[in-house]
N, C-alpha and C positions, 0 to 999 in steps of 0.2 A: 297420310298411309295408312290404304283402307285396311281393315284385318291382314284379308286373301299375302297382300305384299307386306306385312310384318314376321319378326320370326320369328317362328315356334320361340315361345321360353326354355325350352327342357329341350334345349340343344346342349351339350357336354361337349366342352372343347376335350382332345384330347394337345397332350403336350409331349417333349421323350422329359426322362430324369432327368437327361444331361441339359433342353432348352431349362427344366422347373430348375435345377443348378444355377443357372449361368441367372434367371434374375430372381435369385434367393439374393446371390454374392453382387452383383449390382445396385440388389435394394442399401446391401451390408454399407457396399463404400459410398451410397450418399451416405446413409444414416451418419458411418462415422464425420464423411467430412462436414458433416451437421453442428454436430458432437464438437469438431477441432476448432471450430468457425465461432462454434457458442464459449468455451472457454475463453481464447483471446480477443474475444468481445468485450467476454469478466474481469479481463486482466487487464486489456487497458483501459476498461472501466477503471479498476482499487489503483492502474500507475496513475493513469487521471486526478484520481483524488486523496494519492498517495503528496505528491506532485501540488495539485496547489497549498494539502497543510505547512505541508513546503513551505512555502514563496510566503502561505501569509503566518507561517511563524521568525519563516524569518523580516520577513518586514515589519514583526508590529516590536521584534522585538528588534531591530537597526533604528526603529521611530520610538525609541523605550516608551511604546504606548503599554504600559502593565495591567489593566484591566483586558485590551485585546486578546491579547500574547495568552496571559492567565485562560482564557475565553478556551483555546487551544490543548489546554491540558485537565485533565477531569485530577478532580479529587481524590479519585481511588490509585492515582498512578503511585510505584515503585521506580526508581533507576536505583542501577547495580550496574557494579564495578569501575566505583568512580572509586582511586585510588584511598585508599586511607577510609573511604564511609562501606557499612551492611546494605544497608539502602538507605535512598535521602525518600523522604515523603513532599506531597503536596506541599509543608507549609512552611520546609525543609528549604526546599525550592523555592514560594512564593518571598519568604525572607528575603534569601539571599540578592535575587534579581528584583525584588523592591529597590533595595539598597544598591545592588548596582546599577541600577534602570537612574536612580534621585542622586548618585553622587556622577556619572557620566563615564565611568569605567568603562561602563562595556560598549564600542564604538560599533561592530552591526557586527553582524550571525551572516552566512552562509553557507550551503548547500549543494554539494556539487555526487551527479550520480545518484540511482535508483537501483537499487537491484530487489526487487518485486521478489517476497519468500512464502508469500501464501494470502489467502483474503478469501470471506465467503461479503454472503450480508450487512454484517455487521461489524467486523473485523478485518487491516489489511495489517499484514507485514512486512515491513521491507529494510531495509539497509543505506544506507547514506554516508558522504562524509560530508561533518559539518567543524566549518572552524568560526572561533571566536575570538574576533577581532578588538583586541584594547585599550586605548585612548595613551597606551603605550611605547605603539607604533608591538607590538606584537602578537604573536597571533597563535593560539592553542588550533594544531587538528587531529578528529579523532571520529575513526569510525562509530558510529551509533548502529545496532539496533533497535526502530520501534514502532510500536502497538500504536496504532488509531480505533480507537472504539467509535462508530455511531450512538450515542449516549440519547434518553429516552426524548430530550429533543432535538431530538436531527442533525448535531456537531459534531460531529467526527472530534474523539479531545486524545492526546498522548495515553492511553493508564501504563505505559509497562516501555522504561528507554533503557536501557546497557550499552552499556560502552566497551567495546569492543579489541579484544586485544591487536598488539602487533601483525605476527599470526597470520589472526584470523581478517584479518584490514588484503589485504595482499594475499590471499586462500580467494576472497570472493571477487574481487578486482576491482579494488578500490584506492588504489592509490592516491597518498596524497602528491600534488604535482606541488 
């Protein structure tokens, strides 16, 4: 293109105020859609991590693989809401689980449902129904709120678990079947 056919660089395009507002609104809508897609993507990623953690927790407990199971539990963990206990520490939980695994008391653990509460890059909080099947044929089902955290070694571990009340289980839509 010769300089003669090139448009001058100092031409100003005039647009109406209404036209400018339409462009701004259109851009705002696009930004909002992108934000919503990013939020949905982050939520889906968090749900995937939480589900993978639940699957690994159920599998390692059901297989009575103590070391693998307790690799999913932070040494900083606190469990609350268990009747008769203020809270349960890592050592208390490990001692009870080791005994149950060794004696074969525990048959399997299953989880049903996943309701994401909140997430960020290092933590995911969710609610689920946990069923603990015992070798005498009994089953204890309880709603639990779990907070997992990606620790410095890159492993997601539970740092907080709370046993929920029956009313709370119904309220969040995690009814036992």
